[in-house]
Structure formats: C-alpha cells, structure tokens
C-alpha positions as semicolon CSV with decimal commas, in nm:
position;residue;x (nm);y (nm);z (nm)
1;M;12,130;10,103;7,982
2;K;11,875;9,905;8,177
3;R;11,991;9,791;8,516
4;N;12,008;9,424;8,610
5;I;11,885;9,364;8,966
6;K;11,880;8,985;8,954
7;N;12,002;8,836;9,283
8;K;12,063;9,190;9,418
9;P;11,943;9,284;9,771
10;V;11,652;9,529;9,775
11;L;11,475;9,684;10,074
12;I;11,127;9,837;10,060
13;T;10,988;10,008;10,370
14;G;10,613;9,986;10,421
15;G;10,608;9,717;10,155
16;A;10,346;9,471;10,279
17;S;10,048;9,647;10,122
18;G;9,952;9,907;9,861
19;I;10,213;10,031;9,617
20;G;10,496;9,886;9,826
21;R;10,355;9,534;9,799
22;L;10,308;9,557;9,424
23;L;10,656;9,701;9,382
24;A;10,803;9,419;9,593
25;L;10,638;9,159;9,370
26;S;10,746;9,343;9,056
27;L;11,112;9,360;9,160
28;A;11,111;9,004;9,292
29;E;10,977;8,887;8,956
30;L;11,289;9,037;8,801
31;G;11,499;8,819;9,028
32;A;11,582;9,066;9,305
33;K;11,616;8,945;9,664
34;V;11,350;9,166;9,817
35;I;11,338;9,249;10,187
36;V;11,020;9,417;10,311
37;W;10,986;9,610;10,634
38;D;10,638;9,677;10,768
39;L;10,445;9,696;11,094
40;S;10,193;9,426;11,002
41;E;10,329;9,078;11,062
42;A;10,015;8,923;10,913
43;A;10,052;9,123;10,590
44;L;10,421;9,033;10,571
45;K;10,347;8,662;10,608
46;A;10,077;8,684;10,339
47;L;10,322;8,854;10,103
48;E;10,588;8,591;10,171
49;R;10,339;8,314;10,092
50;E;10,230;8,484;9,771
51;A;10,591;8,529;9,662
52;A;10,679;8,168;9,745
53;E;10,388;8,041;9,536
54;K;10,526;8,238;9,241
55;G;10,885;8,130;9,302
56;F;10,998;8,480;9,406
57;F;11,234;8,576;9,689
58;I;11,062;8,810;9,935
59;K;11,148;8,812;10,303
60;G;10,948;9,020;10,549
61;A;11,051;9,170;10,881
62;V;10,852;9,372;11,133
63;C;11,018;9,710;11,173
64;D;10,901;10,045;11,305
65;V;11,087;10,285;11,076
66;T;11,029;10,571;11,321
67;N;11,245;10,388;11,576
68;R;11,598;10,500;11,495
69;E;11,771;10,240;11,711
70;Q;11,563;9,958;11,563
71;V;11,634;10,076;11,208
72;Y;12,009;10,095;11,272
73;R;12,016;9,753;11,438
74;M;11,813;9,577;11,169
75;A;12,004;9,755;10,893
76;G;12,332;9,634;11,041
77;E;12,206;9,275;11,059
78;L;12,071;9,289;10,705
79;Q;12,393;9,425;10,556
80;Q;12,603;9,176;10,749
81;E;12,395;8,898;10,595
82;M;12,348;9,029;10,239
83;G;12,605;9,303;10,190
84;P;12,529;9,662;10,082
85;L;12,188;9,720;9,929
86;A;12,149;9,750;9,555
87;L;11,823;9,938;9,606
88;L;11,658;10,118;9,897
89;V;11,296;10,224;9,846
90;N;11,170;10,459;10,117
91;N;10,799;10,397;10,068
92;A;10,646;10,388;10,418
93;G;10,385;10,659;10,465
94;V;10,072;10,765;10,651
95;V;9,797;11,023;10,602
96;S;9,543;11,185;10,835
97;G;9,339;11,375;10,575
98;K;9,225;11,668;10,789
99;T;9,292;12,040;10,795
100;L;9,573;12,157;11,022
101;L;9,345;12,271;11,306
102;E;9,142;11,949;11,289
103;T;9,448;11,723;11,309
104;P;9,546;11,608;11,660
105;D;9,904;11,684;11,761
106;E;9,992;11,316;11,796
107;K;9,885;11,247;11,436
108;I;10,090;11,539;11,306
109;N;10,390;11,402;11,492
110;L;10,329;11,051;11,355
111;T;10,300;11,181;10,998
112;M;10,631;11,364;11,024
113;Q;10,802;11,068;11,195
114;V;10,691;10,812;10,934
115;N;10,688;11,024;10,619
116;T;11,000;11,229;10,686
117;M;11,222;11,138;10,980
118;A;11,230;10,768;10,890
119;H;11,406;10,863;10,565
120;F;11,693;11,012;10,765
121;W;11,740;10,690;10,962
122;T;11,724;10,449;10,667
123;C;11,950;10,668;10,450
124;K;12,209;10,704;10,728
125;A;12,193;10,330;10,784
126;F;12,229;10,212;10,424
127;L;12,397;10,487;10,221
128;P;12,747;10,433;10,371
129;G;12,752;10,082;10,224
130;M;12,640;10,211;9,885
131;I;12,894;10,493;9,893
132;A;13,178;10,254;9,982
133;A;13,081;10,035;9,686
134;N;13,004;10,339;9,466
135;S;12,696;10,148;9,361
136;G;12,331;10,125;9,456
137;H;12,008;10,316;9,413
138;L;11,797;10,531;9,646
139;V;11,428;10,568;9,562
140;T;11,227;10,823;9,760
141;I;10,848;10,808;9,742
142;S;10,727;11,165;9,778
143;S;10,397;11,286;9,630
144;A;10,234;11,542;9,406
145;A;10,137;11,691;9,744
146;G;10,511;11,738;9,793
147;I;10,508;11,976;9,497
148;I;10,189;12,172;9,568
149;G;10,012;12,219;9,901
150;V;9,664;12,070;9,924
151;K;9,383;12,170;10,159
152;G;9,322;11,886;10,403
153;L;9,677;11,758;10,371
154;A;9,876;12,016;10,569
155;D;10,086;11,766;10,765
156;Y;10,109;11,524;10,472
157;S;10,215;11,795;10,227
158;A;10,471;11,927;10,475
159;S;10,619;11,580;10,518
160;K;10,635;11,516;10,143
161;F;10,783;11,859;10,065
162;A;11,046;11,778;10,327
163;V;11,148;11,444;10,176
164;F;11,161;11,603;9,831
165;G;11,415;11,852;9,964
166;L;11,602;11,584;10,157
167;H;11,628;11,366;9,849
168;E;11,751;11,655;9,635
169;A;12,022;11,742;9,887
170;I;12,133;11,378;9,910
171;R;12,143;11,357;9,530
172;M;12,378;11,655;9,519
173;E;12,598;11,505;9,790
174;L;12,618;11,171;9,609
175;K;12,722;11,340;9,285
176;Q;13,046;11,430;9,459
177;S;13,101;11,143;9,703
178;A;12,967;10,846;9,504
179;P;12,852;10,924;9,148
180;G;12,785;10,555;9,093
181;V;12,491;10,564;9,336
182;R;12,168;10,640;9,153
183;T;11,869;10,831;9,291
184;T;11,502;10,854;9,193
185;I;11,235;11,082;9,340
186;V;10,876;10,967;9,282
187;C;10,581;11,207;9,301
188;P;10,249;11,043;9,215
189;F;9,906;11,208;9,221
190;F;9,637;11,048;9,441
191;T;9,659;10,670;9,410
192;D;9,370;10,430;9,464
193;T;9,522;10,220;9,742
194;G;9,239;10,283;9,992
195;M;9,463;10,528;10,175
196;F;9,301;10,812;9,979
197;K;8,951;10,669;9,952
198;G;8,698;10,942;9,876
199;V;8,929;11,188;9,702
200;R;8,797;11,344;9,382
201;T;8,942;11,486;9,065
202;R;8,757;11,731;8,840
203;F;8,934;11,637;8,516
204;P;9,018;11,264;8,529
205;L;9,158;11,263;8,175
206;I;9,453;11,486;8,269
207;L;9,454;11,439;8,649
208;P;9,338;11,080;8,698
209;I;9,324;10,896;9,028
210;L;9,612;10,658;8,964
211;Q;9,589;10,282;8,990
212;P;9,851;10,128;9,220
213;E;9,946;9,867;8,957
214;Y;10,034;10,146;8,714
215;V;10,236;10,336;8,974
216;A;10,434;10,025;9,074
217;K;10,503;9,947;8,708
218;Q;10,629;10,299;8,640
219;I;10,854;10,293;8,949
220;T;11,000;9,960;8,834
221;K;11,074;10,110;8,493
222;A;11,233;10,414;8,656
223;V;11,459;10,190;8,865
224;L;11,571;9,988;8,563
225;R;11,632;10,298;8,351
226;G;11,789;10,509;8,622
227;T;11,526;10,783;8,588
228;K;11,605;11,061;8,834
229;R;11,256;11,212;8,863
230;L;10,922;11,039;8,814
231;I;10,609;11,254;8,839
232;M;10,266;11,107;8,760
233;P;10,063;11,207;8,567
234;R;10,273;11,430;8,342
235;F;10,035;11,723;8,393
236;V;10,175;11,763;8,747
237;Y;10,505;11,876;8,593
238;S;10,326;12,202;8,505
239;V;10,323;12,302;8,874
240;N;10,687;12,407;8,841
241;L;10,591;12,648;8,563
242;L;10,287;12,777;8,752
243;R;10,513;12,884;9,038
244;L;10,662;13,145;8,807
245;L;10,320;13,315;8,795
246;P;10,157;13,533;9,065
247;V;10,019;13,338;9,360
248;T;9,661;13,451;9,292
249;F;9,678;13,303;8,943
250;M;9,821;12,976;9,074
251;D;9,541;12,960;9,331
252;F;9,288;13,015;9,051
253;I;9,435;12,724;8,853
254;A;9,426;12,498;9,160
255;E;9,062;12,594;9,213
256;F;8,972;12,544;8,847
257;F;9,123;12,196;8,830
258;G;8,958;12,098;9,156
259;I;9,282;12,049;9,349
260;S;9,156;12,279;9,626
261;H;8,851;12,055;9,678
262;S;8,996;11,711;9,607
263;M;8,992;11,618;9,978
264;D;8,643;11,750;10,053
265;K;8,491;11,398;10,056
266;F;8,796;11,216;10,183
267;V;8,715;10,898;10,374
268;G;9,041;10,705;10,380
269;R;9,060;10,354;10,515
270;S;8,813;10,227;10,773
271;S;8,803;10,407;11,106
272;G;9,140;10,428;11,272
273;Q;9,320;10,275;10,974
274;N;9,446;10,582;10,788
275;H;9,770;10,586;10,982
276;L;9,902;10,261;10,845
277;I;10,224;10,195;10,662
278;L;10,150;10,202;10,287
C-alpha cells in the first residue's frame, strides 16, 4: 500500500540544497507539510519562495544539527506546534575528500558530528513521538561509501558506516517497541550535487554518477512504498556478496571497477565549501 503523506508533518535536515532540496519539493508536491532545517538562511528563504510560487508548504528554519541542545529545543517547539512527525529524513552531510593523513582533525570531527552524531540527537528528539503514536517513518541517508570503504573518504566512509549500523539497530528496536513506525536506509553512489565534483567512474553504465533528481525521486518512491533499503545503482548490492570472498579478491574488484581511484581527481565545491550541509 502506498502511503498518503498529505497534510502530514515532515522534517528534512540539510534540506535547503542538493538532494534534500529536491526531496523537500517532491514531498511538498504530494501535499506534505515540509519543515527544512539547514545552516544557510539565504538558501532556506529561496526554497520557501520557490515552494510558495508552486503552492507548496515548505517552512525553513536555521538549525545546527550538531548542537544537541538546539536540536532538542527546536524539536520540542516543532512537535508542540505540529504534533509527532510523520517523516524524519536525516539528510544533512558533509565531505572533506582527502586521505586520512591529509584531513585536518577539525574536519574529521565535523564530519563525524554532522554525518553521524546529529542522527542520534534528531532520532532521540523525534522518535518518542512516533513510538507513542505507533506511526511515522525514519529515513536515514547513508551512502555506498557506508557499504564499502573508499580511498580519499576515510572520515566520510566511517561516518556513513556508522549511521548504517545505527539505523539497523534502531530498526530492530522499533520492530519490538513500535512496529507501526517505518524505516528506510538510503545508500546512493556518488551523486552530482557539486559536493562530489571531480569524482570519476570507470564503467558509467553499471556504476553511473547519479543525478540528484533521480535520487530524490527514488527516495520519494521508497517513502510511499515503505521500502526498507534503497541502494543505488543496483550493482552496489553486489558488495554484500563480495564480502564473502577473500579480501584480496574484493580489492581486485574495487580496483578493476575504478572504485579505488574514483576520488583521485576530486574537486568538490569551490574552496572552503565542501563542508556544507547537503
């Protein structure tokens, strides 16, 4: 059964640009009351104007999802106003794009705070309301780099592996405490949002650089259908099978398909802009 989210409260973190922005517009088009948290007030205002012109409901709020106290306070205010969320999309993310030894400590810390720790704060803030209602949906945006480690993405891969595990544990907990609360883990390959500008793929037919419009559309479908796991493209599902083989063979496959060199020409956004909320 497809889910009806019309007039239901939805929160997307890091939703003023990239995939988050497109997903916000997609869900708002379906009639959802979309709340977007982001660091960029200008981007939030632009999104609100765009939504208003189309007759959609999108309301933006500046929030630093790494600030636990701010998350708890704003979550309390939001739920007091709109009730428990029907959908929480943990989308906020950053990337540095360097090897471990090249990445400054402060950037490693920021990556883990935004990509991982923020999920703990938003989930602890909003899941109690969902559990009490035995209804709602948690969507966690992980990554293909949360399934296989990639050279040049040590901190990013670590953060995405972590949220994959966090999401799986929460899913198991919800099966017992609130089976009516749905969960979806999303693991896309490199997506052309500008965040991964310069990445390369050796075989674009089976490992394409994804377009953000496609990713947002697939996430919307997954939400409506209650899909528990969304991995894009489908070829990435094979990583789970490859882990049954010896490590040397898996490394050979990663080398052959160019995964080991995909970040060699990474540029990212303009200087100083790679650590932005998606």
